[in-house]
N, C-alpha and C positions, 0 to 999 in steps of 0.2 A: 469544546471550544468550537465555535463557528467562527471562520475568517470572513470579516468583511470584503465585499469585493475591491475596495480600493486598497486592501492590504494583502492580496493575494500574491501579486509579485514579490513582494518583500518576504512573505512565507516560502516561496518556491526557492528563492535565494538561499535561504537558511530555514528549515524546518526545526533545527535544533535537535533535541532528543526525543521528539514526537515518535509514538511507537504506531499510531494509527491515524490515516487520513483517508477520508471519503471524498473521491472527486467524482462531481455528478453536475449535470445541465443538460439544456436541450442540444447544444454544439458537440456532438460526439467526437467531432475532429479536435476541438480545444480541450475536450476532457482527456483524450488520449494523449494529448501533447503535453499536457500539465502533468500527467501521471508518468509518462516517460521522464520529463524533466526532472521531478522528485527521484525517480528509480535510478536514474543514472548519476545525480548529486551524490546520493547515499551509496550507491554500489559501486560507483567509479566506471561503470561499463553497464551496458545493456547486454552483452555478451558472455558474461562471465557467470557460469551455470553454478558456481561456489558462492555466489553472492547474491544471484538473482534467481527467484522460482516463480513461474507463474500458473496460477491456479484458476478455476473456474467455477461456477456454481455446482457443477457435478463433482468436483474433485475437493472442494472447500473442507471436507472432514480432515485434509492432512494439514490445515493450517495450524493448529498448534504445534505439530511436529516440525514443520517446515519454518516457524517464526522462532522456535527454540533452538534450532540447530546452528551450532557455532560455523561461521565461515571460513572456509580453508585458506589459511595463509593471513588471517586477520581481518578486521574490519567489520563493517554492520551489514548485515543481510538484507535484503529486500523482498517481500512475498507481494505479488502484484494478484490482486483477486477480482478476476473479471466477471461482469455479469452479476456482482454482488446486489442481494436483496434480503429480503426479511428471513428467507431459509439459512442464511449465513451468519445470522446474530449469534448463535450458541458457538459456532467454532471461532468466530471473532473474540467473543467474551473468554473462551477457553485459552486461545492465544495470548490475551492480554494479561491473564491472570498467571502466566508461564513466566520462567525466568529468562528468557531470551531478550535480546534487545533489538531486533528486527524491526524494520519499518514495514508495516502492513498498508499496502496502498489498494484501498477497495475501489472499483470503478462501477458506478451505480447507474450511468445513464441521466436520463430526465426523471428525477424523482418526482412524483405528486406533492402539492401544496408547500 
């Protein structure tokens, strides 16, 4: 599902049970702010290592394991995937096929086309 620009704020306020969100665009500050908003909404805090994990393109192979892990103390986990690109498709697909309910927020920057 692609969120139309006029519905972005509504989605950011309530992403429901979404398991994967790709945040991208030419404004890197806005992209980062939106990713942080989603992470904080779902995880409750950006400082809780039991509910929030940050990966990048070089550590994306850990994505299925991190997305499938249970949050210590309950609640949903969030996995932020920075510098997401084509190389991370396989780990994302594997994570989404898993049993976890974590929200994966991929930060893609300004993508072509």
